[in-house]
All heavy atoms as TSV, in Angstrom:
chain	resi	resn	atom	element	x	y	z
A	1	ASP	N	N	75.855	101.681	108.671
A	1	ASP	CA	C	74.686	101.322	107.909
A	1	ASP	C	C	75.044	100.849	106.501
A	1	ASP	O	O	74.232	100.268	105.822
A	1	ASP	CB	C	73.732	102.491	107.882
A	1	ASP	CG	C	73.264	102.832	109.304
A	1	ASP	OD1	O	73.031	101.893	110.087
A	1	ASP	OD2	O	73.157	104.015	109.625
A	2	LYS	N	N	76.267	101.146	106.096
A	2	LYS	CA	C	76.732	100.670	104.791
A	2	LYS	C	C	76.771	99.144	104.767
A	2	LYS	O	O	76.465	98.533	103.749
A	2	LYS	CB	C	78.124	101.225	104.471
A	2	LYS	CG	C	78.184	102.723	104.363
A	2	LYS	CD	C	77.439	103.184	103.143
A	2	LYS	CE	C	77.570	104.693	103.012
A	2	LYS	NZ	N	76.785	105.203	101.908
A	3	PHE	N	N	77.135	98.548	105.902
A	3	PHE	CA	C	77.172	97.086	105.960
A	3	PHE	C	C	75.772	96.491	105.861
A	3	PHE	O	O	75.579	95.439	105.256
A	3	PHE	CB	C	77.860	96.596	107.230
A	3	PHE	CG	C	79.355	96.750	107.199
A	3	PHE	CD1	C	80.025	97.157	108.325
A	3	PHE	CD2	C	80.093	96.477	106.074
A	3	PHE	CE1	C	81.400	97.300	108.322
A	3	PHE	CE2	C	81.467	96.620	106.046
A	3	PHE	CZ	C	82.122	97.030	107.181
A	4	LEU	N	N	74.779	97.148	106.448
A	4	LEU	CA	C	73.403	96.658	106.348
A	4	LEU	C	C	72.923	96.685	104.906
A	4	LEU	O	O	72.279	95.742	104.442
A	4	LEU	CB	C	72.475	97.480	107.236
A	4	LEU	CG	C	72.671	97.321	108.733
A	4	LEU	CD1	C	71.728	98.249	109.493
A	4	LEU	CD2	C	72.453	95.889	109.168
A	5	GLU	N	N	73.249	97.751	104.187
A	5	GLU	CA	C	72.885	97.841	102.775
A	5	GLU	C	C	73.554	96.716	101.983
A	5	GLU	O	O	72.917	96.069	101.155
A	5	GLU	CB	C	73.309	99.191	102.202
A	5	GLU	CG	C	72.560	100.374	102.769
A	5	GLU	CD	C	73.156	101.705	102.341
A	5	GLU	OE1	O	73.951	101.742	101.369
A	5	GLU	OE2	O	72.829	102.717	102.989
A	6	TRP	N	N	74.825	96.508	102.249
A	6	TRP	CA	C	75.566	95.455	101.554
A	6	TRP	C	C	74.966	94.084	101.856
A	6	TRP	O	O	74.719	93.287	100.954
A	6	TRP	CB	C	77.037	95.502	101.974
A	6	TRP	CG	C	77.809	94.295	101.582
A	6	TRP	CD1	C	78.272	93.978	100.342
A	6	TRP	CD2	C	78.197	93.218	102.433
A	6	TRP	NE1	N	78.933	92.774	100.371
A	6	TRP	CE2	C	78.895	92.289	101.654
A	6	TRP	CE3	C	78.023	92.959	103.794
A	6	TRP	CZ2	C	79.411	91.120	102.177
A	6	TRP	CZ3	C	78.542	91.798	104.316
A	6	TRP	CH2	C	79.231	90.886	103.505
A	7	ARG	N	N	74.697	93.818	103.145
A	7	ARG	CA	C	74.164	92.511	103.540
A	7	ARG	C	C	72.792	92.280	102.928
A	7	ARG	O	O	72.485	91.166	102.509
A	7	ARG	CB	C	74.122	92.398	105.057
A	7	ARG	CG	C	73.715	91.012	105.523
A	7	ARG	CD	C	73.871	90.846	106.994
A	7	ARG	NE	N	72.969	91.715	107.728
A	7	ARG	CZ	C	72.972	91.835	109.047
A	7	ARG	NH1	N	73.838	91.162	109.781
A	7	ARG	NH2	N	72.121	92.636	109.651
A	8	ALA	N	N	71.963	93.300	102.844
A	8	ALA	CA	C	70.645	93.166	102.223
A	8	ALA	C	C	70.790	92.795	100.743
A	8	ALA	O	O	70.025	91.984	100.222
A	8	ALA	CB	C	69.848	94.451	102.382
A	9	GLY	N	N	71.775	93.371	100.077
A	9	GLY	CA	C	72.032	93.026	98.684
A	9	GLY	C	C	72.483	91.588	98.520
A	9	GLY	O	O	72.057	90.889	97.602
A	10	ILE	N	N	73.317	91.132	99.440
A	10	ILE	CA	C	73.769	89.736	99.421
A	10	ILE	C	C	72.584	88.799	99.594
A	10	ILE	O	O	72.489	87.752	98.957
A	10	ILE	CB	C	74.817	89.488	100.543
A	10	ILE	CG1	C	76.088	90.268	100.276
A	10	ILE	CG2	C	75.110	88.007	100.728
A	10	ILE	CD1	C	76.878	89.827	99.081
A	11	ALA	N	N	71.648	89.190	100.456
A	11	ALA	CA	C	70.493	88.341	100.744
A	11	ALA	C	C	69.585	88.168	99.528
A	11	ALA	O	O	68.792	87.235	99.483
A	11	ALA	CB	C	69.698	88.923	101.907
A	12	GLN	N	N	69.698	89.051	98.555
A	12	GLN	CA	C	68.889	88.940	97.346
A	12	GLN	C	C	69.356	87.810	96.441
A	12	GLN	O	O	68.641	87.392	95.544
A	12	GLN	CB	C	68.913	90.267	96.574
A	12	GLN	CG	C	68.355	91.440	97.349
A	12	GLN	CD	C	66.915	91.237	97.775
A	12	GLN	OE1	O	66.089	90.806	96.975
A	12	GLN	NE2	N	66.627	91.527	99.020
A	13	GLN	N	N	70.552	87.323	96.702
A	13	GLN	CA	C	71.075	86.217	95.903
A	13	GLN	C	C	70.339	84.937	96.292
A	13	GLN	O	O	69.942	84.764	97.435
A	13	GLN	CB	C	72.573	86.067	96.130
A	13	GLN	CG	C	73.356	87.274	95.662
A	13	GLN	CD	C	74.832	87.123	95.942
A	13	GLN	OE1	O	75.316	86.055	96.275
A	13	GLN	NE2	N	75.561	88.217	95.802
A	14	PRO	N	N	70.150	84.045	95.343
A	14	PRO	CA	C	69.442	82.800	95.634
A	14	PRO	C	C	70.096	82.017	96.778
A	14	PRO	O	O	71.311	81.954	96.892
A	14	PRO	CB	C	69.550	82.004	94.336
A	14	PRO	CG	C	69.874	83.010	93.290
A	14	PRO	CD	C	70.603	84.125	93.978
A	15	ASP	N	N	69.255	81.474	97.642
A	15	ASP	CA	C	69.677	80.575	98.730
A	15	ASP	C	C	70.517	81.238	99.813
A	15	ASP	O	O	71.204	80.545	100.553
A	15	ASP	CB	C	70.442	79.361	98.181
A	15	ASP	CG	C	69.599	78.568	97.192
A	15	ASP	OD1	O	68.375	78.456	97.412
A	15	ASP	OD2	O	70.159	78.080	96.210
A	16	LEU	N	N	70.499	82.552	99.934
A	16	LEU	CA	C	71.236	83.214	101.002
A	16	LEU	C	C	70.291	84.065	101.837
A	16	LEU	O	O	69.395	84.706	101.312
A	16	LEU	CB	C	72.344	84.107	100.447
A	16	LEU	CG	C	73.546	83.418	99.849
A	16	LEU	CD1	C	74.522	84.453	99.314
A	16	LEU	CD2	C	74.242	82.556	100.875
A	17	GLN	N	N	70.514	84.068	103.128
A	17	GLN	CA	C	69.785	84.927	104.048
A	17	GLN	C	C	70.774	85.950	104.602
A	17	GLN	O	O	71.952	85.646	104.761
A	17	GLN	CB	C	69.184	84.104	105.187
A	17	GLN	CG	C	68.145	83.105	104.729
A	17	GLN	CD	C	66.939	83.804	104.115
A	17	GLN	OE1	O	66.473	84.802	104.635
A	17	GLN	NE2	N	66.456	83.293	102.996
A	18	PRO	N	N	70.329	87.148	104.978
A	18	PRO	CA	C	71.280	88.177	105.391
A	18	PRO	C	C	72.014	87.871	106.685
A	18	PRO	O	O	73.211	88.087	106.778
A	18	PRO	CB	C	70.414	89.428	105.544
A	18	PRO	CG	C	69.035	88.931	105.706
A	18	PRO	CD	C	68.955	87.629	104.960
A	19	TYR	N	N	71.346	87.355	107.710
A	19	TYR	CA	C	72.015	87.180	108.990
A	19	TYR	C	C	73.000	86.021	108.996
A	19	TYR	O	O	74.102	86.176	109.492
A	19	TYR	CB	C	70.994	87.063	110.120
A	19	TYR	CG	C	70.220	88.342	110.263
A	19	TYR	CD1	C	68.940	88.471	109.768
A	19	TYR	CD2	C	70.814	89.460	110.836
A	19	TYR	CE1	C	68.254	89.658	109.871
A	19	TYR	CE2	C	70.134	90.660	110.935
A	19	TYR	CZ	C	68.856	90.759	110.458
A	19	TYR	OH	O	68.182	91.936	110.552
A	20	PRO	N	N	72.646	84.854	108.427
A	20	PRO	CA	C	73.663	83.796	108.385
A	20	PRO	C	C	74.863	84.170	107.523
A	20	PRO	O	O	75.947	83.663	107.709
A	20	PRO	CB	C	72.918	82.600	107.782
A	20	PRO	CG	C	71.492	82.862	108.046
A	20	PRO	CD	C	71.347	84.367	108.006
A	21	THR	N	N	74.661	85.069	106.587
A	21	THR	CA	C	75.744	85.478	105.705
A	21	THR	C	C	76.859	86.123	106.521
A	21	THR	O	O	77.980	85.657	106.537
A	21	THR	CB	C	75.223	86.460	104.639
A	21	THR	OG1	O	74.168	85.826	103.939
A	21	THR	CG2	C	76.301	86.838	103.679
A	22	VAL	N	N	76.554	87.204	107.188
A	22	VAL	CA	C	77.488	87.880	108.085
A	22	VAL	C	C	76.638	88.435	109.233
A	22	VAL	O	O	75.788	89.291	109.014
A	22	VAL	CB	C	78.252	89.024	107.387
A	22	VAL	CG1	C	79.200	89.700	108.352
A	22	VAL	CG2	C	79.019	88.498	106.186
A	23	SER	N	N	76.879	87.940	110.421
A	23	SER	CA	C	76.039	88.296	111.569
A	23	SER	C	C	76.258	89.737	112.032
A	23	SER	O	O	77.261	90.367	111.711
A	23	SER	CB	C	76.323	87.351	112.736
A	23	SER	OG	O	77.598	87.639	113.283
A	24	ASP	N	N	75.297	90.219	112.814
A	24	ASP	CA	C	75.436	91.541	113.419
A	24	ASP	C	C	76.702	91.622	114.265
A	24	ASP	O	O	77.378	92.649	114.277
A	24	ASP	CB	C	74.226	91.861	114.307
A	24	ASP	CG	C	72.988	92.213	113.508
A	24	ASP	OD1	O	73.056	92.300	112.272
A	24	ASP	OD2	O	71.929	92.411	114.146
A	25	THR	N	N	77.016	90.546	114.969
A	25	THR	CA	C	78.209	90.523	115.821
A	25	THR	C	C	79.472	90.749	114.997
A	25	THR	O	O	80.320	91.559	115.362
A	25	THR	CB	C	78.305	89.185	116.580
A	25	THR	OG1	O	77.138	89.028	117.375
A	25	THR	CG2	C	79.542	89.125	117.446
A	26	VAL	N	N	79.581	90.053	113.891
A	26	VAL	CA	C	80.758	90.202	113.031
A	26	VAL	C	C	80.809	91.618	112.452
A	26	VAL	O	O	81.868	92.255	112.453
A	26	VAL	CB	C	80.773	89.143	111.909
A	26	VAL	CG1	C	81.869	89.435	110.900
A	26	VAL	CG2	C	80.961	87.755	112.499
A	27	LEU	N	N	79.670	92.130	111.999
A	27	LEU	CA	C	79.661	93.482	111.444
A	27	LEU	C	C	80.022	94.521	112.499
A	27	LEU	O	O	80.701	95.508	112.204
A	27	LEU	CB	C	78.300	93.796	110.820
A	27	LEU	CG	C	77.973	93.011	109.552
A	27	LEU	CD1	C	76.584	93.379	109.049
A	27	LEU	CD2	C	79.012	93.219	108.476
A	28	THR	N	N	79.603	94.295	113.728
A	28	THR	CA	C	79.964	95.199	114.825
A	28	THR	C	C	81.471	95.190	115.046
A	28	THR	O	O	82.095	96.247	115.206
A	28	THR	CB	C	79.232	94.804	116.119
A	28	THR	OG1	O	77.823	94.898	115.899
A	28	THR	CG2	C	79.620	95.700	117.273
A	29	HIS	N	N	82.075	94.001	115.030
A	29	HIS	CA	C	83.533	93.893	115.183
A	29	HIS	C	C	84.258	94.591	114.028
A	29	HIS	O	O	85.228	95.320	114.242
A	29	HIS	CB	C	83.983	92.437	115.254
A	29	HIS	CG	C	83.619	91.733	116.508
A	29	HIS	ND1	N	84.000	92.160	117.760
A	29	HIS	CD2	C	82.891	90.614	116.717
A	29	HIS	CE1	C	83.531	91.337	118.677
A	29	HIS	NE2	N	82.841	90.392	118.062
A	30	VAL	N	N	83.780	94.372	112.825
A	30	VAL	CA	C	84.416	94.984	111.652
A	30	VAL	C	C	84.296	96.507	111.726
A	30	VAL	O	O	85.280	97.225	111.515
A	30	VAL	CB	C	83.797	94.445	110.344
A	30	VAL	CG1	C	84.325	95.215	109.143
A	30	VAL	CG2	C	84.109	92.960	110.180
A	31	ALA	N	N	83.102	97.000	112.042
A	31	ALA	CA	C	82.889	98.447	112.121
A	31	ALA	C	C	83.733	99.080	113.225
A	31	ALA	O	O	84.200	100.209	113.090
A	31	ALA	CB	C	81.415	98.753	112.342
A	32	GLY	N	N	83.955	98.343	114.309
A	32	GLY	CA	C	84.762	98.862	115.407
A	32	GLY	C	C	86.250	98.884	115.109
A	32	GLY	O	O	86.973	99.772	115.550
A	33	LYS	N	N	86.699	97.922	114.350
A	33	LYS	CA	C	88.133	97.812	114.054
A	33	LYS	C	C	88.518	98.497	112.745
A	33	LYS	O	O	89.679	98.822	112.535
A	33	LYS	CB	C	88.544	96.353	114.016
A	33	LYS	CG	C	88.256	95.615	115.307
A	33	LYS	CD	C	89.447	94.868	115.776
A	33	LYS	CE	C	89.095	94.107	117.039
A	33	LYS	NZ	N	89.812	94.581	118.170
A	34	ILE	N	N	87.577	98.656	111.852
A	34	ILE	CA	C	87.786	99.260	110.539
A	34	ILE	C	C	89.041	98.700	109.855
A	34	ILE	O	O	90.009	99.405	109.601
A	34	ILE	CB	C	87.824	100.800	110.609
A	34	ILE	CG1	C	86.617	101.299	111.372
A	34	ILE	CG2	C	87.883	101.410	109.217
A	34	ILE	CD1	C	86.583	102.787	111.583
A	35	PRO	N	N	89.023	97.409	109.551
A	35	PRO	CA	C	90.189	96.805	108.899
A	35	PRO	C	C	90.297	97.273	107.449
A	35	PRO	O	O	89.355	97.162	106.682
A	35	PRO	CB	C	89.864	95.310	108.962
A	35	PRO	CG	C	88.370	95.263	108.953
A	35	PRO	CD	C	87.921	96.482	109.701
A	36	ASN	N	N	91.440	97.807	107.105
A	36	ASN	CA	C	91.617	98.305	105.738
A	36	ASN	C	C	92.539	97.423	104.906
A	36	ASN	O	O	92.929	97.799	103.815
A	36	ASN	CB	C	92.110	99.750	105.757
A	36	ASN	CG	C	93.406	99.904	106.526
A	36	ASN	OD1	O	93.935	98.938	107.056
A	36	ASN	ND2	N	93.917	101.115	106.589
A	37	THR	N	N	92.869	96.269	105.429
A	37	THR	CA	C	93.648	95.292	104.663
A	37	THR	C	C	93.035	93.915	104.880
A	37	THR	O	O	92.331	93.677	105.855
A	37	THR	CB	C	95.127	95.233	105.109
A	37	THR	OG1	O	95.183	94.736	106.451
A	37	THR	CG2	C	95.790	96.606	105.024
A	38	LEU	N	N	93.338	93.012	103.974
A	38	LEU	CA	C	92.833	91.645	104.107
A	38	LEU	C	C	93.399	90.965	105.353
A	38	LEU	O	O	92.710	90.193	106.013
A	38	LEU	CB	C	93.166	90.839	102.851
A	38	LEU	CG	C	92.526	91.356	101.565
A	38	LEU	CD1	C	92.995	90.532	100.380
A	38	LEU	CD2	C	91.025	91.361	101.665
A	39	THR	N	N	94.622	91.272	105.698
A	39	THR	CA	C	95.234	90.691	106.894
A	39	THR	C	C	94.486	91.122	108.148
A	39	THR	O	O	94.159	90.300	109.000
A	39	THR	CB	C	96.713	91.096	106.995
A	39	THR	OG1	O	97.389	90.635	105.830
A	39	THR	CG2	C	97.362	90.506	108.226
A	40	ARG	N	N	94.211	92.408	108.251
A	40	ARG	CA	C	93.478	92.898	109.430
A	40	ARG	C	C	92.070	92.338	109.484
A	40	ARG	O	O	91.561	92.028	110.546
A	40	ARG	CB	C	93.443	94.419	109.424
A	40	ARG	CG	C	94.776	95.025	109.750
A	40	ARG	CD	C	94.692	96.507	109.857
A	40	ARG	NE	N	96.005	97.044	110.178
A	40	ARG	CZ	C	96.341	98.296	110.000
A	40	ARG	NH1	N	95.485	99.161	109.523
A	40	ARG	NH2	N	97.542	98.703	110.317
A	41	LEU	N	N	91.435	92.215	108.327
A	41	LEU	CA	C	90.092	91.649	108.291
A	41	LEU	C	C	90.099	90.208	108.766
A	41	LEU	O	O	89.223	89.785	109.523
A	41	LEU	CB	C	89.504	91.744	106.884
A	41	LEU	CG	C	88.079	91.231	106.725
A	41	LEU	CD1	C	87.108	92.022	107.595
A	41	LEU	CD2	C	87.661	91.306	105.268
A	42	SER	N	N	91.105	89.443	108.386
A	42	SER	CA	C	91.165	88.038	108.782
A	42	SER	C	C	91.377	87.869	110.282
A	42	SER	O	O	91.152	86.796	110.822
A	42	SER	CB	C	92.267	87.314	108.005
A	42	SER	OG	O	93.537	87.779	108.399
A	43	GLN	N	N	91.770	88.930	110.978
A	43	GLN	CA	C	91.977	88.871	112.425
A	43	GLN	C	C	90.707	89.187	113.218
A	43	GLN	O	O	90.714	89.098	114.439
A	43	GLN	CB	C	93.091	89.841	112.822
A	43	GLN	CG	C	94.427	89.452	112.235
A	43	GLN	CD	C	95.476	90.545	112.373
A	43	GLN	OE1	O	95.177	91.679	112.721
A	43	GLN	NE2	N	96.720	90.183	112.088
A	44	ILE	N	N	89.630	89.525	112.541
A	44	ILE	CA	C	88.368	89.842	113.207
A	44	ILE	C	C	87.761	88.562	113.775
A	44	ILE	O	O	87.665	87.552	113.078
A	44	ILE	CB	C	87.374	90.503	112.226
A	44	ILE	CG1	C	87.935	91.795	111.669
A	44	ILE	CG2	C	86.008	90.700	112.869
A	44	ILE	CD1	C	88.007	92.941	112.625
A	45	LYS	N	N	87.338	88.644	115.025
A	45	LYS	CA	C	86.721	87.497	115.691
A	45	LYS	C	C	85.470	87.059	114.926
A	45	LYS	O	O	84.676	87.890	114.489
A	45	LYS	CB	C	86.346	87.880	117.118
A	45	LYS	CG	C	85.744	86.767	117.913
A	45	LYS	CD	C	85.453	87.203	119.325
A	45	LYS	CE	C	84.830	86.048	120.084
A	45	LYS	NZ	N	84.576	86.390	121.463
A	46	ASN	N	N	85.303	85.776	114.756
A	46	ASN	CA	C	84.172	85.145	114.072
A	46	ASN	C	C	84.143	85.387	112.565
A	46	ASN	O	O	83.151	85.123	111.916
A	46	ASN	CB	C	82.830	85.573	114.683
A	46	ASN	CG	C	82.695	85.134	116.110
A	46	ASN	OD1	O	83.113	84.042	116.484
A	46	ASN	ND2	N	82.139	85.985	116.938
A	47	PHE	N	N	85.207	85.915	112.026
A	47	PHE	CA	C	85.293	86.093	110.577
A	47	PHE	C	C	86.186	84.984	110.049
A	47	PHE	O	O	87.371	85.184	109.793
A	47	PHE	CB	C	85.858	87.481	110.230
A	47	PHE	CG	C	85.527	87.909	108.838
A	47	PHE	CD1	C	84.346	88.568	108.590
A	47	PHE	CD2	C	86.381	87.653	107.797
A	47	PHE	CE1	C	84.023	88.965	107.306
A	47	PHE	CE2	C	86.067	88.046	106.510
A	47	PHE	CZ	C	84.888	88.699	106.271
A	48	GLY	N	N	85.601	83.812	109.910
A	48	GLY	CA	C	86.361	82.623	109.551
A	48	GLY	C	C	86.726	82.544	108.083
A	48	GLY	O	O	86.416	83.440	107.288
A	49	PRO	N	N	87.386	81.465	107.708
A	49	PRO	CA	C	87.866	81.303	106.329
A	49	PRO	C	C	86.758	81.353	105.281
A	49	PRO	O	O	86.957	81.902	104.204
A	49	PRO	CB	C	88.531	79.929	106.338
A	49	PRO	CG	C	88.833	79.644	107.759
A	49	PRO	CD	C	87.807	80.366	108.570
A	50	ALA	N	N	85.592	80.785	105.575
A	50	ALA	CA	C	84.499	80.798	104.590
A	50	ALA	C	C	84.026	82.226	104.329
A	50	ALA	O	O	83.864	82.636	103.178
A	50	ALA	CB	C	83.335	79.938	105.065
A	51	LYS	N	N	83.817	82.978	105.383
A	51	LYS	CA	C	83.401	84.373	105.216
A	51	LYS	C	C	84.504	85.166	104.517
A	51	LYS	O	O	84.230	85.991	103.654
A	51	LYS	CB	C	83.079	85.003	106.567
A	51	LYS	CG	C	81.743	84.604	107.133
A	51	LYS	CD	C	81.473	85.365	108.409
A	51	LYS	CE	C	80.166	84.971	109.026
A	51	LYS	NZ	N	80.103	83.631	109.535
A	52	ALA	N	N	85.718	84.910	104.907
A	52	ALA	CA	C	86.837	85.635	104.312
A	52	ALA	C	C	86.899	85.393	102.807
A	52	ALA	O	O	87.041	86.337	102.033
A	52	ALA	CB	C	88.148	85.237	104.974
A	53	SER	N	N	86.780	84.161	102.401
A	53	SER	CA	C	86.894	83.881	100.971
A	53	SER	C	C	85.710	84.418	100.188
A	53	SER	O	O	85.859	84.822	99.037
A	53	SER	CB	C	87.063	82.384	100.722
A	53	SER	OG	O	85.891	81.690	101.091
A	54	ASN	N	N	84.532	84.466	100.821
A	54	ASN	CA	C	83.339	84.928	100.112
A	54	ASN	C	C	83.148	86.438	100.132
A	54	ASN	O	O	82.677	87.011	99.154
A	54	ASN	CB	C	82.083	84.282	100.700
A	54	ASN	CG	C	82.002	82.811	100.391
A	54	ASN	OD1	O	82.468	82.370	99.355
A	54	ASN	ND2	N	81.429	82.058	101.289
A	55	PHE	N	N	83.492	87.084	101.246
A	55	PHE	CA	C	83.052	88.462	101.436
A	55	PHE	C	C	84.140	89.499	101.667
A	55	PHE	O	O	83.859	90.691	101.694
A	55	PHE	CB	C	82.069	88.523	102.608
A	55	PHE	CG	C	80.901	87.600	102.443
A	55	PHE	CD1	C	80.664	86.602	103.360
A	55	PHE	CD2	C	80.053	87.723	101.353
A	55	PHE	CE1	C	79.589	85.737	103.208
A	55	PHE	CE2	C	78.982	86.863	101.192
A	55	PHE	CZ	C	78.749	85.868	102.121
A	56	ARG	N	N	85.390	89.085	101.839
A	56	ARG	CA	C	86.407	90.079	102.193
A	56	ARG	C	C	86.595	91.179	101.153
A	56	ARG	O	O	86.760	92.329	101.529
A	56	ARG	CB	C	87.713	89.418	102.584
A	56	ARG	CG	C	88.464	88.772	101.470
A	56	ARG	CD	C	89.770	88.175	101.981
A	56	ARG	NE	N	90.249	87.276	100.965
A	56	ARG	CZ	C	90.990	86.238	101.185
A	56	ARG	NH1	N	91.373	85.969	102.405
A	56	ARG	NH2	N	91.366	85.466	100.212
A	57	PRO	N	N	86.562	90.887	99.844
A	57	PRO	CA	C	86.732	92.006	98.906
A	57	PRO	C	C	85.639	93.069	99.058
A	57	PRO	O	O	85.920	94.259	99.015
A	57	PRO	CB	C	86.674	91.347	97.520
A	57	PRO	CG	C	87.037	89.924	97.776
A	57	PRO	CD	C	86.489	89.607	99.140
A	58	ASP	N	N	84.407	92.618	99.264
A	58	ASP	CA	C	83.303	93.566	99.445
A	58	ASP	C	C	83.491	94.394	100.704
A	58	ASP	O	O	83.296	95.613	100.693
A	58	ASP	CB	C	81.965	92.829	99.547
A	58	ASP	CG	C	81.507	92.227	98.239
A	58	ASP	OD1	O	82.026	92.627	97.168
A	58	ASP	OD2	O	80.620	91.354	98.283
A	59	ILE	N	N	83.841	93.750	101.797
A	59	ILE	CA	C	83.978	94.461	103.068
A	59	ILE	C	C	85.130	95.453	103.009
A	59	ILE	O	O	84.992	96.603	103.447
A	59	ILE	CB	C	84.109	93.464	104.234
A	59	ILE	CG1	C	82.753	92.762	104.428
A	59	ILE	CG2	C	84.566	94.165	105.505
A	59	ILE	CD1	C	82.733	91.702	105.484
A	60	ILE	N	N	86.246	95.052	102.477
A	60	ILE	CA	C	87.379	95.974	102.350
A	60	ILE	C	C	86.993	97.155	101.457
A	60	ILE	O	O	87.300	98.306	101.759
A	60	ILE	CB	C	88.630	95.244	101.811
A	60	ILE	CG1	C	89.138	94.232	102.828
A	60	ILE	CG2	C	89.719	96.240	101.427
A	60	ILE	CD1	C	89.649	94.826	104.130
A	61	ARG	N	N	86.293	96.898	100.371
A	61	ARG	CA	C	85.853	97.971	99.473
A	61	ARG	C	C	84.965	98.960	100.219
A	61	ARG	O	O	85.130	100.175	100.094
A	61	ARG	CB	C	85.101	97.384	98.281
A	61	ARG	CG	C	84.580	98.427	97.309
A	61	ARG	CD	C	83.751	97.804	96.183
A	61	ARG	NE	N	82.743	96.848	96.629
A	61	ARG	CZ	C	81.572	97.178	97.182
A	61	ARG	NH1	N	81.260	98.451	97.377
A	61	ARG	NH2	N	80.709	96.254	97.542
A	62	ILE	N	N	84.028	98.463	101.020
A	62	ILE	CA	C	83.134	99.335	101.790
A	62	ILE	C	C	83.931	100.172	102.781
A	62	ILE	O	O	83.726	101.380	102.898
A	62	ILE	CB	C	82.052	98.506	102.507
A	62	ILE	CG1	C	81.093	97.895	101.491
A	62	ILE	CG2	C	81.294	99.367	103.512
A	62	ILE	CD1	C	80.191	96.812	102.059
A	63	VAL	N	N	84.844	99.544	103.505
A	63	VAL	CA	C	85.660	100.261	104.495
A	63	VAL	C	C	86.467	101.361	103.820
A	63	VAL	O	O	86.485	102.512	104.273
A	63	VAL	CB	C	86.586	99.292	105.263
A	63	VAL	CG1	C	87.623	100.041	106.075
A	63	VAL	CG2	C	85.763	98.375	106.163
A	64	LEU	N	N	87.141	101.034	102.729
A	64	LEU	CA	C	87.987	102.018	102.049
A	64	LEU	C	C	87.173	103.139	101.407
A	64	LEU	O	O	87.563	104.304	101.461
A	64	LEU	CB	C	88.862	101.328	101.005
A	64	LEU	CG	C	89.913	100.370	101.557
A	64	LEU	CD1	C	90.653	99.679	100.421
A	64	LEU	CD2	C	90.878	101.073	102.483
A	65	ALA	N	N	86.023	102.809	100.834
A	65	ALA	CA	C	85.186	103.821	100.190
A	65	ALA	C	C	84.561	104.758	101.219
A	65	ALA	O	O	84.373	105.939	100.965
A	65	ALA	CB	C	84.099	103.160	99.351
A	66	ASN	N	N	84.228	104.224	102.382
A	66	ASN	CA	C	83.569	105.016	103.418
A	66	ASN	C	C	84.518	106.015	104.058
A	66	ASN	O	O	84.165	107.160	104.302
A	66	ASN	CB	C	82.977	104.089	104.473
A	66	ASN	CG	C	82.120	104.834	105.449
A	66	ASN	OD1	O	81.149	105.455	105.082
A	66	ASN	ND2	N	82.503	104.797	106.711
A	67	ASN	N	N	85.716	105.591	104.363
A	67	ASN	CA	C	86.766	106.453	104.922
A	67	ASN	C	C	86.280	107.277	106.115
A	67	ASN	O	O	86.610	108.442	106.258
A	67	ASN	CB	C	87.332	107.350	103.833
A	67	ASN	CG	C	88.681	107.925	104.216
A	67	ASN	OD1	O	89.403	107.332	105.013
A	67	ASN	ND2	N	89.029	109.065	103.664
A	68	GLY	N	N	85.424	106.668	106.944
A	68	GLY	CA	C	84.948	107.335	108.152
A	68	GLY	C	C	83.852	108.358	107.933
A	68	GLY	O	O	83.458	109.064	108.857
A	69	ALA	N	N	83.320	108.466	106.733
A	69	ALA	CA	C	82.331	109.491	106.422
A	69	ALA	C	C	80.990	109.242	107.118
A	69	ALA	O	O	80.326	110.166	107.549
A	69	ALA	CB	C	82.122	109.596	104.917
A	70	THR	N	N	80.581	107.980	107.177
A	70	THR	CA	C	79.306	107.633	107.808
A	70	THR	C	C	79.495	106.375	108.646
A	70	THR	O	O	80.450	105.628	108.440
A	70	THR	CB	C	78.212	107.359	106.742
A	70	THR	OG1	O	78.654	106.261	105.920
A	70	THR	CG2	C	77.951	108.559	105.873
A	71	PRO	N	N	78.598	106.118	109.586
A	71	PRO	CA	C	78.720	104.887	110.374
A	71	PRO	C	C	78.624	103.669	109.454
A	71	PRO	O	O	77.769	103.615	108.561
A	71	PRO	CB	C	77.518	104.939	111.318
A	71	PRO	CG	C	77.133	106.369	111.383
A	71	PRO	CD	C	77.476	106.941	110.034
A	72	LEU	N	N	79.499	102.708	109.670
A	72	LEU	CA	C	79.465	101.490	108.877
A	72	LEU	C	C	78.384	100.548	109.366
A	72	LEU	O	O	77.795	99.805	108.582
A	72	LEU	CB	C	80.821	100.786	108.930
A	72	LEU	CG	C	81.943	101.508	108.216
A	72	LEU	CD1	C	83.278	100.849	108.524
A	72	LEU	CD2	C	81.698	101.533	106.724
A	73	PHE	N	N	78.130	100.563	110.651
A	73	PHE	CA	C	77.129	99.655	111.208
A	73	PHE	C	C	76.659	100.196	112.542
A	73	PHE	O	O	77.450	100.544	113.397
A	73	PHE	CB	C	77.724	98.266	111.413
A	73	PHE	CG	C	76.722	97.257	111.881
A	73	PHE	CD1	C	75.779	96.755	111.011
A	73	PHE	CD2	C	76.705	96.840	113.194
A	73	PHE	CE1	C	74.843	95.822	111.449
A	73	PHE	CE2	C	75.781	95.917	113.636
A	73	PHE	CZ	C	74.848	95.410	112.765
A	74	GLN	N	N	75.339	100.313	112.698
A	74	GLN	CA	C	74.777	100.762	113.965
A	74	GLN	C	C	73.652	99.862	114.367
A	74	GLN	O	O	72.965	99.338	113.596
A	74	GLN	CB	C	74.252	102.186	113.862
A	74	GLN	CG	C	75.366	103.171	113.761
A	74	GLN	CD	C	74.839	104.611	113.771
A	74	GLN	OE1	O	73.694	104.881	113.527
A	74	GLN	NE2	N	75.738	105.521	114.060
């Protein structure tokens, strides 16, 4: 659910919608693999270069801060 909170915050930015930003499918893959490095994140299916350049620092920060304490995405 941390990813949903993050995506909702991203959607508040002008000209961005939450689902086109990072889809449920991508968040499901990320939550399942729990990539804790930029290299591992770049190996996630459907996480292309545009998403990587825009969102990888945020996603890695969420993964590392969460440390398995709560579900990242359900």
